N, C-alpha and C positions, 0 to 999 in steps of 0.2 A: 262333580267333586263330591257330592253329598254321597253318591255311591261309592267313591274310592273310600270315603272315611268310613264308609258303613261296611265294605269288605276288609279294610285293616282291623275293624272292631272285630269282625268275625273271625277275623285269622287269630285274633289273641286270646278268644274264649279258651278257658285251660285245655278241653278236650282235643279241640283244633290244633293248638298249640303242640300239643304232645304229638298230635297224629303228624304234625308237619317236621316235629324235630326227628321222630321216627322214621320218617321218609327221608329226611336227608342223611340219616345214619345209615339206612339200608342202603339209599344210593351210593355213597361213599364206598360202601363194600362192594354192591355190584360193579361200580366202576372201576374198584381196584382189582379185581380178580379176571385177570386175561380170558376173554371168553364170552363172559356174563356181562353183558351191554346194558346200557341204559334201556335199550328197547326190549331186552329179554325180563330185566327188572320189572319195568312196568307192566309188562304182558302177564307176569307171575303174577303180580299183587292186583290185577285190575279185579279178578274175581272176589277178593275181600270186601272190596268197597261197595258190593251190592248190598250188604246189611247196614251200610252206613247212609247218612245223609247226603243227597248231593256235594253240600260245601264240603263236609269232612272228607268224604273219598277223593274231591279233586283237590284240596288243599295237599293230602296225603301224597297223591302222584305228583304234584309240583314240587315237593320236597324230594321225591325220588330223583325227577328228572335233573333238578340243580345239583343235587349231590352227587349223581353219577359224572356230570361234566367236571367235576373236580377230581372223583375219585381215581379217574384213569390215571392223572399225574403221580400218583403215588408209585405205581411200579414202574412207570416211565422214568422218575427220578432215581428211585433206588437200584433198580436192577436192568434199567435200559429197555424196558418192555411195554410199550403202550397199552394201557388196561383197554382203549377202544380205539378205533382207526383216528378218531379226533386228536389223540394226544400225540401222534407220530413226532412233529415238530418240538414237542416239548423234550424229547428225547435228546435232542442236539445238544443243548445245553444244561438240561437237567442230570444226566448220567455225568457227564465230565466233573459238574459240581461235586457230585456223589464221591467220586474218585479223587477229589482233592479234599474231602474231609468235611464237606459242607453242603450234606443230604440237607438238613434242618433250613438251610437258606433255600435250597429249591423248592421246599416242599411249601414254606412260608410264603414264597413269591407266588406260587401256583394257586394257592389259596386268596390270598388279596387279590391277584389279577383275575381269578375266577369271579369272584365277587363284584368287582369294578366292572367286568364285561356284562354281566346280568345285570347290574344298576342300571347301566346305560341303556341295553337294549329294552329294559323293563319300562324304561322313561318313554322310549320311543313307541312299544306297544302301547302304553297307555294314552300317550297323546297324538300318535300321526298314524294309527293303524290302517284306518280307510282309505287313504290316499295311497299309501305304502302298498297296501292290498293289491288295488288296483294297477300300480307299477309291476307288481309281480306278474300279473296276467301277459305283460308284454315280453315275457321272456319265452320264446320260441325254439325251435330247433337251430337255427343258426346262431343266437344269442350261447345257447350250450355249446355249441360248438367251439364257438370263438373263445368261451371262458375256459373249455379244456386246454385249447391252443395255449391261452395265457398261463395257464396254471403250468403246463409243461415247459415256459420257457423259464421257469424258477430253478429248473435244473442247473442253471448257470449257476445259481448262486450256491448250490449244493453240491458242488462238484470239487471240493475238496483239492483246489489248486489246478486239476487239469481237465477243462470243459470236454477233451474229446472222451475220456473215460466216463464223464457225466453222462454225455448224448448217447454214448454206448450203452452204460446201465438202462438209461430211459428206455433206450429201444428194448432191452431185453424186458422191462416191465411191460411194455407194449405189446411185445408178443404174448406175454404170459396172459394179458388181459384179454386176449382172443381165444383161449381156451373154451371149451363149452360152445352152447347154442349162439347163433348170431343171433343179436337184439331184432333184427329185421331181416325176415326171409327164415329163420330156424337152421340154417345150415349146421351140421355138427364139427366142429374142429378142434384138432388135435387134442383129441381125446385119448389116442393110442389104445382104443378097445375096452376103456375102462368106463362103464355107463355113470359111475358116481361123479365123472369129470364133465359131465352134460351141463350142469349147472354152474360149471366153471370152478375157480380156484376161489376159495373162501380169504376174504381179506385179512380176518386176525390170524389165520393160519400162516399168512406169508410175513406177516407183521411178527410173530414170536420166532418163526424160522430165522429170518433175517435180520432182527435186532437182539434178540436175547440169547438162543444158543450158541452163536459166535461167540459172544461175551463170556460165556461159563466155559466154553472150550479153550478159549486163549488166556484168560485170566483167571480161573481155577484150576481147570485140569491140567493144562499146557504148561502151566508154570509152578501148579503145586501149592500155589499161596495158601498161609494159614488164614486168611481175610479174604472176604471179596472185593472188598475196595483198597487202594492204594495206602489209603490213612484212616484210622479208626474216628469214627464220629463222636464229637462231644456236644451232644446238644445242651444248649442255654437259651432260658427265658428271655436274657437280653437279645437273643437274635432275632425274636418276633417283631420288636420296635425297632431295631436297627433296618431290617429288610422292608418292612412297611413305611418307613421314614423315606427310605432311599427311592421307592417306587411311587410315592406323594409327589418328589420332586422331579418325577419325570410324566406330567401330564399329557405331555403330547403323545409319547407311546403309548399310555393308556387308552387315551381317548380314540386316536388311532386305530389301534388294534379292536376295540370295541366296535367301532363304526364297522368297521372291514367285516366281523362277524355278524354284525346286525343286517347289512348289506347282503351278503352270501346267504344269511339265514332265511331271509323271506323270498328266495331263489327257490322254488319248490325243487326238492330233490338235491341240492348242491352239498348240503353238510357241512359237519364242523371240520373234516379230514383237509377240505379244500380251504376252508375259512383259516384254519392254524396255519396251514402251510403259506398262504399269501399274505397273512398277517406276519408271519417271521421273515418272511423274503422283503417286505417293506421294511420292516425293521434294522434289516441289515443294510438295505441300500441306503436309508436315509441316515444312519447313524454315523457321526464324526469318527468313531472309532471302530470300523467292520469287523477289524481283524480280531475284536474279542469275541466275537459270535462263534460256536461251535467248540470252543475252549475253555465254558464253565462261567457264564454271567446270568445273573437275575432277569436282565433286560429280555435274554431269548426266553426264558420261561414264560415271564410275564406277557410277552408277545403272542406268543401261543396258547396260553390257557383264557387270556382275555378273550381273543376271538373265539376259541371254543366254545365258552360259555356265554359270549353275546349270541352264538348261533341259535342256542335253544329258544330265548324267548322271540327270538327274530323269525324261527321256523313256526310259532304259533301266531304270527300276524295273519298270513293267508290261510291259517285254520279256522281263527275263531270268527273271521270274517266273511270268508269266503267257501270256508268249508275245504280247503285245500291244503293238506298236511305238508309242511317244507320239509321233513324229516320223518325216517323211519317212527322215533318215540313220539312226534307228533299224531301220526297215523294212528297208533294205540290209544293217546288220549282222545283222539276224535271217536273212536271205538266207544271209549269210557263215557264221552258226551251223549252218545247216541243211545245208549243203553240206560241212561238216566232220563231219556226223553228229552234233551235238549238238542235242538238242531242249530248247527253254526249259521251266522248272519246277522240281519237285523234284529231276530228274536231273541238272540243271545244277548245283547246289550239292553234291550228292554223288557221283555216278560221275565228274563231270567237273570238281570242284572245283576241282583245280589249276589247270587252264586258266582257269576261270572267275574265280578270285581274282588270275592273273597279269592278266587283261583289267581286271577293275577297280582292281587296283593300278596298272596302266598307265595309267588314267585320271588317278589322282590324282598321279602323278610329270610325267604331260605338263602338268598344271596349272603345276608349278614350271619346267619347262622354256619354257613359254608366257613367264612372266616375266623369265627370263633372255633369249631370244632376242626377245621384245618391246621390254624395257627398251635393251637395248644396242644392238639393230636399229634403234630410234627415232633413234640419232644420225645413222645414214645414211638412214633413210626420210624425215625429217623435211626435210632438204635438196632432196628432190626438188623439193619447191615453189619452192625459188630459179632452178629454170630459167626460162630467158625466156620469156614467154608465146608469142612466136610460135613456139617450139618445143613447148612443153607443152601448148598447146589445141588444136592438130590432132592430137597422140597421144591426148588425151583423147577428143576426137571419133571418133578411129579405134576406141578400146578400148569406147565406148560402141556403135557400130553392131556391132562383134564380137560384145559380149557380148549386144546386142537379137537378132542373127540366130542365136547358137549355142545359145540354149534351146531353139526347136523347128524350128531351119532352115527359117525361114519369113520372106519378106522383107518382109510386110506387117507382121510385129511392128517393124521398122526405122522404116517410115512410121509406125505409131502412136507410138513414142518420140519421132521428130521433132514430131508433131501435138501430142504432150502437151508436150515442150518450149516449144513457142510459147505453148500455153495457160499452162505455169507462168511465162514470162516476163512474160507479159501481168497474170496475176493477182497477181504479187509486185509490179507496180506498182500495183495497185489494193488493195494492203495485205489479199490474200488467201494464208495462209499455206498450203502444198502437203501439209501433214501430215494434216489431217482429211479432205481428199479420199483420200490413200493408207489412212487407218484406215477408212473407209468402204468403200473397196475389198476390204481385207484382212477386216472383220468383217460385211460384208454377207452372205456364203454362210453363216457361222455362223449369223446370225440368220434368215435364210428356211429354211435346213434344220431347224434347229432348233424354228422355230414352227409348220412345216407337220407335221412328225413328231410333234410336241407335242398339236397338233391332232386328229391322226388317231387317236394313241394315247388321247387324252382322251374321245374320242367313242367310242371300246370300251369305255373305263372305267367310262363314265356322267357324266364331269362333267370337261370340259375345265378350267375354274377350278382345282378341286382337284388335278388331275394336274400344272397348271402352278404352281400357287402353294404349295400346302400341302406339299411334300417338303422335308426340312430344309436339303439345300445351296441349293436354290431361293430360301427364306426368306433365307438368309445373303447370296445375291448380290443379292436385291431390296433388302435393307437397305443393302447397299454400295453399289447404284446411286443409290439415294435420296440418301444421305451426300455421294457424289462430284457429284450435280447441285445440292444446296443449298450445299455447302462454299464455292464460288467467291463467292456471294453474302454466307456469313456473312465470309469473307474481307474482300471488299470493305468490308462494315460495321465491321468491327473496325478496317481501316485508317484509315478514316475519322473513326472515333471516336478513333483514337490520334493522327490529327493534328490533331484539332480541341482535344485535351487540350494 
């Protein structure tokens, strides 16, 4: 407790607090620009921490990490473009809110939910990091395979009324995930003679193509609207309190989403994109009014963003205790720790306890700053959508091109983004939702790598089936996958029975 209090006092030293505030602000900027992810923001700013004290440098990095976890919700809500892959599920209800003239509601919900997710995950990080880190080591290839399978079952909830179309779209995503070199064996697949495709299809490029461009083509260019959204946005300060009070009245939703993000966060490599999708799916499953989701409800935005932001501190649990980063941004923070001569493990909580707890407390304080900046900033952000479409649409297209190119400095990514945009536009007309395609693209590598490694290890152990099925975590994930598959059928039967009564 003394170390925690000392860490909190270190954060509130004026210069350190200024660095934290700047870090949160810059994180929001990096998160909100498609292509400039939290990982890129941290990597670009790590060199600037060399001249700072270890505490000040890590406090600033904590602000960037937490800020970016919220920043990706801004374009997701306003223009249907996830700033990072972790905000895919935020678009499902965030952009419909904007179309109804409620963009500020979506932005405030994202800010408050992000803070709640961070606070819950930081509480876990402070109190239960060592046992959870040991638990994360139990995740092997079979667990990652079944986690991927469980993720794919979410397609049933994202299929917009037609499960067949949903699974067809998911299959397309799995095929796209196979482009490039095989993770095991190194075989080159589906590159069609383009060496640039050996690294696979970049996820941000697919997100921009499938989510953003179709909306521009259909809403702005196709119908030649004067405004980007259906209704003008009129931000009000009263909306901030209204949305926050509404979410406070849903503690089960907030705690469940935060817990899902924390648990998936400390499984190394899982990431916020899986956490937000699983959380959104569970919110739909357990809500008494699931028909509200996908049409513009703050509950959908909150479920996604709480899990997305809880993933950040969750991914630091195995990093700080075992030196195993749970996400790409956590790997950059590991590099920063090593450059300051701090080794993860017991030494971090003994010899460097003051700096370590200052970093953890900075994550906690940054969560409150996100609520403040995001809520009051929503008054300004929401009005962006009122810019006439003849000015806004070219600006959005320019940012999509810049974001697609900036990731790998590869012009082929820009052309792929445009191709995906046309495919997404056509698929929307045919009532194919892009979410299952992107979900297949995200989870394909998890499923493939987990399956191949499990088969190789299973053969060595004498039984593939027992190795893949009879491990405790695998059995839990299999049960959850079966529940997720059959739940839509049960819900449909229950709805029909209720209607007949």
